[in-house]
PDB file as gemmi writes it, atoms N, CA and C in Angstrom:
CRYST1    1.000    1.000    1.000  90.00  90.00  90.00 P 1                      
ATOM      1  N   UNK A   1     109.977  75.368  92.010  1.00  0.00           N  
ATOM      2  CA  UNK A   1     108.692  75.961  91.716  1.00  0.00           C  
ATOM      3  C   UNK A   1     108.889  77.111  90.738  1.00  0.00           C  
ATOM      4  N   UNK A   2     108.035  77.219  89.750  1.00  0.00           N  
ATOM      5  CA  UNK A   2     108.114  78.247  88.724  1.00  0.00           C  
ATOM      6  C   UNK A   2     106.936  79.196  88.884  1.00  0.00           C  
ATOM      7  N   UNK A   3     107.218  80.461  89.002  1.00  0.00           N  
ATOM      8  CA  UNK A   3     106.156  81.462  89.149  1.00  0.00           C  
ATOM      9  C   UNK A   3     106.228  82.451  87.996  1.00  0.00           C  
ATOM     10  N   UNK A   4     105.087  82.819  87.478  1.00  0.00           N  
ATOM     11  CA  UNK A   4     105.012  83.806  86.410  1.00  0.00           C  
ATOM     12  C   UNK A   4     104.319  85.058  86.934  1.00  0.00           C  
ATOM     13  N   UNK A   5     104.614  86.161  86.304  1.00  0.00           N  
ATOM     14  CA  UNK A   5     103.929  87.405  86.643  1.00  0.00           C  
ATOM     15  C   UNK A   5     102.468  87.289  86.235  1.00  0.00           C  
ATOM     16  N   UNK A   6     101.643  87.966  86.971  1.00  0.00           N  
ATOM     17  CA  UNK A   6     100.237  88.004  86.605  1.00  0.00           C  
ATOM     18  C   UNK A   6     100.026  88.891  85.394  1.00  0.00           C  
ATOM     19  N   UNK A   7      98.960  88.641  84.687  1.00  0.00           N  
ATOM     20  CA  UNK A   7      98.610  89.477  83.543  1.00  0.00           C  
ATOM     21  C   UNK A   7      97.658  90.562  84.007  1.00  0.00           C  
ATOM     22  N   UNK A   8      98.044  91.792  83.777  1.00  0.00           N  
ATOM     23  CA  UNK A   8      97.232  92.930  84.173  1.00  0.00           C  
ATOM     24  C   UNK A   8      97.027  93.829  82.970  1.00  0.00           C  
ATOM     25  N   UNK A   9      95.860  94.411  82.888  1.00  0.00           N  
ATOM     26  CA  UNK A   9      95.568  95.404  81.859  1.00  0.00           C  
ATOM     27  C   UNK A   9      95.410  96.733  82.575  1.00  0.00           C  
ATOM     28  N   UNK A  10      96.307  97.662  82.330  1.00  0.00           N  
ATOM     29  CA  UNK A  10      96.307  98.936  83.027  1.00  0.00           C  
ATOM     30  C   UNK A  10      95.011  99.718  82.800  1.00  0.00           C  
ATOM     31  N   UNK A  11      94.278  99.394  81.754  1.00  0.00           N  
ATOM     32  CA  UNK A  11      93.014 100.083  81.476  1.00  0.00           C  
ATOM     33  C   UNK A  11      91.890  99.632  82.413  1.00  0.00           C  
ATOM     34  N   UNK A  12      92.010  98.455  83.006  1.00  0.00           N  
ATOM     35  CA  UNK A  12      90.982  97.960  83.931  1.00  0.00           C  
ATOM     36  C   UNK A  12      91.070  98.713  85.250  1.00  0.00           C  
ATOM     37  N   UNK A  13      89.915  99.153  85.739  1.00  0.00           N  
ATOM     38  CA  UNK A  13      89.869  99.865  87.012  1.00  0.00           C  
ATOM     39  C   UNK A  13      89.621  98.894  88.149  1.00  0.00           C  
ATOM     40  N   UNK A  14      90.333  99.074  89.251  1.00  0.00           N  
ATOM     41  CA  UNK A  14      90.108  98.316  90.474  1.00  0.00           C  
ATOM     42  C   UNK A  14      89.495  99.271  91.485  1.00  0.00           C  
ATOM     43  N   UNK A  15      88.254  99.008  91.870  1.00  0.00           N  
ATOM     44  CA  UNK A  15      87.540  99.860  92.813  1.00  0.00           C  
ATOM     45  C   UNK A  15      87.069  98.984  93.964  1.00  0.00           C  
ATOM     46  N   UNK A  16      87.412  99.389  95.177  1.00  0.00           N  
ATOM     47  CA  UNK A  16      87.048  98.620  96.357  1.00  0.00           C  
ATOM     48  C   UNK A  16      85.801  99.215  97.008  1.00  0.00           C  
ATOM     49  N   UNK A  17      84.862  98.364  97.377  1.00  0.00           N  
ATOM     50  CA  UNK A  17      83.629  98.825  98.009  1.00  0.00           C  
ATOM     51  C   UNK A  17      83.906  99.598  99.292  1.00  0.00           C  
ATOM     52  N   UNK A  18      84.953  99.223 100.008  1.00  0.00           N  
ATOM     53  CA  UNK A  18      85.264  99.877 101.271  1.00  0.00           C  
ATOM     54  C   UNK A  18      85.715 101.337 101.088  1.00  0.00           C  
ATOM     55  N   UNK A  19      86.206 101.683  99.901  1.00  0.00           N  
ATOM     56  CA  UNK A  19      86.622 103.058  99.635  1.00  0.00           C  
ATOM     57  C   UNK A  19      86.573 103.326  98.132  1.00  0.00           C  
ATOM     58  N   UNK A  20      85.372 103.553  97.597  1.00  0.00           N  
ATOM     59  CA  UNK A  20      85.237 103.728  96.143  1.00  0.00           C  
ATOM     60  C   UNK A  20      85.840 105.020  95.614  1.00  0.00           C  
ATOM     61  N   UNK A  21      86.308 105.882  96.495  1.00  0.00           N  
ATOM     62  CA  UNK A  21      86.936 107.116  96.051  1.00  0.00           C  
ATOM     63  C   UNK A  21      88.322 106.912  95.468  1.00  0.00           C  
ATOM     64  N   UNK A  22      88.927 105.778  95.778  1.00  0.00           N  
ATOM     65  CA  UNK A  22      90.234 105.450  95.219  1.00  0.00           C  
ATOM     66  C   UNK A  22      90.044 104.450  94.082  1.00  0.00           C  
ATOM     67  N   UNK A  23      90.560 104.787  92.916  1.00  0.00           N  
ATOM     68  CA  UNK A  23      90.470 103.911  91.751  1.00  0.00           C  
ATOM     69  C   UNK A  23      91.897 103.555  91.347  1.00  0.00           C  
ATOM     70  N   UNK A  24      92.173 102.262  91.271  1.00  0.00           N  
ATOM     71  CA  UNK A  24      93.518 101.778  90.990  1.00  0.00           C  
ATOM     72  C   UNK A  24      93.596 101.222  89.567  1.00  0.00           C  
ATOM     73  N   UNK A  25      94.752 101.413  88.956  1.00  0.00           N  
ATOM     74  CA  UNK A  25      95.084 100.819  87.663  1.00  0.00           C  
ATOM     75  C   UNK A  25      96.416 100.111  87.857  1.00  0.00           C  
ATOM     76  N   UNK A  26      96.431  98.813  87.655  1.00  0.00           N  
ATOM     77  CA  UNK A  26      97.628  98.012  87.912  1.00  0.00           C  
ATOM     78  C   UNK A  26      98.300  97.639  86.597  1.00  0.00           C  
ATOM     79  N   UNK A  27      99.572  97.992  86.488  1.00  0.00           N  
ATOM     80  CA  UNK A  27     100.327  97.593  85.293  1.00  0.00           C  
ATOM     81  C   UNK A  27     100.971  96.232  85.547  1.00  0.00           C  
ATOM     82  N   UNK A  28     101.574  95.681  84.551  1.00  0.00           N  
ATOM     83  CA  UNK A  28     102.276  94.391  84.693  1.00  0.00           C  
ATOM     84  C   UNK A  28     103.604  94.559  85.401  1.00  0.00           C  
ATOM     85  N   UNK A  29     104.049  95.771  85.582  1.00  0.00           N  
ATOM     86  CA  UNK A  29     105.377  95.997  86.134  1.00  0.00           C  
ATOM     87  C   UNK A  29     106.385  96.086  85.001  1.00  0.00           C  
ATOM     88  N   UNK A  30     107.646  96.104  85.349  1.00  0.00           N  
ATOM     89  CA  UNK A  30     108.689  96.293  84.354  1.00  0.00           C  
ATOM     90  C   UNK A  30     109.747  95.205  84.480  1.00  0.00           C  
ATOM     91  N   UNK A  31     110.164  94.687  83.357  1.00  0.00           N  
ATOM     92  CA  UNK A  31     111.252  93.709  83.288  1.00  0.00           C  
ATOM     93  C   UNK A  31     112.502  94.424  82.792  1.00  0.00           C  
ATOM     94  N   UNK A  32     113.636  94.070  83.328  1.00  0.00           N  
ATOM     95  CA  UNK A  32     114.897  94.667  82.888  1.00  0.00           C  
ATOM     96  C   UNK A  32     115.069  94.444  81.387  1.00  0.00           C  
ATOM     97  N   UNK A  33     115.310  95.509  80.657  1.00  0.00           N  
ATOM     98  CA  UNK A  33     115.533  95.416  79.225  1.00  0.00           C  
ATOM     99  C   UNK A  33     114.272  95.354  78.385  1.00  0.00           C  
ATOM    100  N   UNK A  34     113.098  95.248  79.018  1.00  0.00           N  
ATOM    101  CA  UNK A  34     111.848  95.166  78.270  1.00  0.00           C  
ATOM    102  C   UNK A  34     111.273  96.543  77.981  1.00  0.00           C  
ATOM    103  N   UNK A  35     110.809  96.758  76.787  1.00  0.00           N  
ATOM    104  CA  UNK A  35     110.231  98.049  76.399  1.00  0.00           C  
ATOM    105  C   UNK A  35     108.710  97.998  76.348  1.00  0.00           C  
ATOM    106  N   UNK A  36     108.138  96.834  76.101  1.00  0.00           N  
ATOM    107  CA  UNK A  36     106.697  96.751  75.889  1.00  0.00           C  
ATOM    108  C   UNK A  36     105.905  97.274  77.082  1.00  0.00           C  
ATOM    109  N   UNK A  37     106.244  96.816  78.289  1.00  0.00           N  
ATOM    110  CA  UNK A  37     105.515  97.253  79.480  1.00  0.00           C  
ATOM    111  C   UNK A  37     105.672  98.749  79.700  1.00  0.00           C  
ATOM    112  N   UNK A  38     106.889  99.244  79.524  1.00  0.00           N  
ATOM    113  CA  UNK A  38     107.154 100.668  79.706  1.00  0.00           C  
ATOM    114  C   UNK A  38     106.363 101.508  78.706  1.00  0.00           C  
ATOM    115  N   UNK A  39     106.318 101.071  77.462  1.00  0.00           N  
ATOM    116  CA  UNK A  39     105.570 101.802  76.432  1.00  0.00           C  
ATOM    117  C   UNK A  39     104.081 101.861  76.754  1.00  0.00           C  
ATOM    118  N   UNK A  40     103.531 100.777  77.278  1.00  0.00           N  
ATOM    119  CA  UNK A  40     102.113 100.737  77.640  1.00  0.00           C  
ATOM    120  C   UNK A  40     101.815 101.734  78.755  1.00  0.00           C  
ATOM    121  N   UNK A  41     102.662 101.747  79.784  1.00  0.00           N  
ATOM    122  CA  UNK A  41     102.452 102.658  80.918  1.00  0.00           C  
ATOM    123  C   UNK A  41     102.654 104.108  80.478  1.00  0.00           C  
ATOM    124  N   UNK A  42     103.659 104.359  79.694  1.00  0.00           N  
ATOM    125  CA  UNK A  42     103.885 105.728  79.197  1.00  0.00           C  
ATOM    126  C   UNK A  42     102.696 106.238  78.397  1.00  0.00           C  
ATOM    127  N   UNK A  43     102.158 105.410  77.536  1.00  0.00           N  
ATOM    128  CA  UNK A  43     101.000 105.810  76.726  1.00  0.00           C  
ATOM    129  C   UNK A  43      99.788 106.070  77.618  1.00  0.00           C  
ATOM    130  N   UNK A  44      99.571 105.232  78.618  1.00  0.00           N  
ATOM    131  CA  UNK A  44      98.452 105.411  79.553  1.00  0.00           C  
ATOM    132  C   UNK A  44      98.585 106.738  80.298  1.00  0.00           C  
ATOM    133  N   UNK A  45      99.770 107.015  80.836  1.00  0.00           N  
ATOM    134  CA  UNK A  45      99.995 108.260  81.579  1.00  0.00           C  
ATOM    135  C   UNK A  45      99.851 109.467  80.657  1.00  0.00           C  
ATOM    136  N   UNK A  46     100.399 109.401  79.463  1.00  0.00           N  
ATOM    137  CA  UNK A  46     100.300 110.518  78.517  1.00  0.00           C  
ATOM    138  C   UNK A  46      98.846 110.795  78.149  1.00  0.00           C  
ATOM    139  N   UNK A  47      98.083 109.745  77.903  1.00  0.00           N  
ATOM    140  CA  UNK A  47      96.673 109.907  77.535  1.00  0.00           C  
ATOM    141  C   UNK A  47      95.878 110.513  78.696  1.00  0.00           C  
ATOM    142  N   UNK A  48      96.116 110.005  79.889  1.00  0.00           N  
ATOM    143  CA  UNK A  48      95.385 110.503  81.060  1.00  0.00           C  
ATOM    144  C   UNK A  48      95.798 111.928  81.424  1.00  0.00           C  
ATOM    145  N   UNK A  49      97.029 112.325  81.121  1.00  0.00           N  
ATOM    146  CA  UNK A  49      97.487 113.668  81.461  1.00  0.00           C  
ATOM    147  C   UNK A  49      96.859 114.730  80.555  1.00  0.00           C  
ATOM    148  N   UNK A  50      96.334 114.316  79.425  1.00  0.00           N  
ATOM    149  CA  UNK A  50      95.728 115.256  78.485  1.00  0.00           C  
ATOM    150  C   UNK A  50      94.222 115.421  78.671  1.00  0.00           C  
ATOM    151  N   UNK A  51      93.623 114.591  79.508  1.00  0.00           N  
ATOM    152  CA  UNK A  51      92.172 114.640  79.667  1.00  0.00           C  
ATOM    153  C   UNK A  51      91.750 115.841  80.506  1.00  0.00           C  
ATOM    154  N   UNK A  52      90.601 116.365  80.221  1.00  0.00           N  
ATOM    155  CA  UNK A  52      90.045 117.498  80.967  1.00  0.00           C  
ATOM    156  C   UNK A  52      89.147 117.045  82.113  1.00  0.00           C  
ATOM    157  N   UNK A  53      88.641 115.808  82.033  1.00  0.00           N  
ATOM    158  CA  UNK A  53      87.732 115.302  83.051  1.00  0.00           C  
ATOM    159  C   UNK A  53      88.524 114.928  84.303  1.00  0.00           C  
ATOM    160  N   UNK A  54      88.177 115.528  85.427  1.00  0.00           N  
ATOM    161  CA  UNK A  54      88.882 115.299  86.681  1.00  0.00           C  
ATOM    162  C   UNK A  54      88.896 113.824  87.071  1.00  0.00           C  
ATOM    163  N   UNK A  55      87.779 113.137  86.863  1.00  0.00           N  
ATOM    164  CA  UNK A  55      87.689 111.732  87.275  1.00  0.00           C  
ATOM    165  C   UNK A  55      88.571 110.810  86.429  1.00  0.00           C  
ATOM    166  N   UNK A  56      89.047 111.267  85.292  1.00  0.00           N  
ATOM    167  CA  UNK A  56      89.919 110.450  84.440  1.00  0.00           C  
ATOM    168  C   UNK A  56      91.388 110.845  84.532  1.00  0.00           C  
ATOM    169  N   UNK A  57      91.695 111.848  85.344  1.00  0.00           N  
ATOM    170  CA  UNK A  57      93.071 112.264  85.519  1.00  0.00           C  
ATOM    171  C   UNK A  57      93.765 111.371  86.541  1.00  0.00           C  
ATOM    172  N   UNK A  58      95.073 111.252  86.414  1.00  0.00           N  
ATOM    173  CA  UNK A  58      95.872 110.507  87.388  1.00  0.00           C  
ATOM    174  C   UNK A  58      96.247 111.470  88.508  1.00  0.00           C  
ATOM    175  N   UNK A  59      96.009 111.046  89.741  1.00  0.00           N  
ATOM    176  CA  UNK A  59      96.308 111.893  90.890  1.00  0.00           C  
ATOM    177  C   UNK A  59      97.516 111.393  91.677  1.00  0.00           C  
ATOM    178  N   UNK A  60      97.815 110.102  91.590  1.00  0.00           N  
ATOM    179  CA  UNK A  60      98.945 109.526  92.312  1.00  0.00           C  
ATOM    180  C   UNK A  60      99.501 108.369  91.487  1.00  0.00           C  
ATOM    181  N   UNK A  61     100.813 108.249  91.471  1.00  0.00           N  
ATOM    182  CA  UNK A  61     101.466 107.068  90.896  1.00  0.00           C  
ATOM    183  C   UNK A  61     102.287 106.437  92.006  1.00  0.00           C  
ATOM    184  N   UNK A  62     102.028 105.178  92.270  1.00  0.00           N  
ATOM    185  CA  UNK A  62     102.730 104.451  93.321  1.00  0.00           C  
ATOM    186  C   UNK A  62     103.718 103.509  92.656  1.00  0.00           C  
ATOM    187  N   UNK A  63     104.980 103.748  92.927  1.00  0.00           N  
ATOM    188  CA  UNK A  63     106.046 102.945  92.319  1.00  0.00           C  
ATOM    189  C   UNK A  63     106.801 102.238  93.428  1.00  0.00           C  
ATOM    190  N   UNK A  64     106.805 100.913  93.387  1.00  0.00           N  
ATOM    191  CA  UNK A  64     107.513 100.131  94.398  1.00  0.00           C  
ATOM    192  C   UNK A  64     108.605  99.326  93.733  1.00  0.00           C  
TER     193      UNK A  64                                                      
END                                                                             
């Protein structure tokens, strides 16, 4: 069986009706030796760290 990673756009917000106070942004993850995914996440974090609007700031990063 062959499985591929899902395609995720870190800019898309995931908001659950059960708790709309938490807003998730899912990246594609990281592949060993790959730079593209890392560059996308770095740019997202850098952009969000410069914003003044509280609702657009990153409050938690979950790395598994």
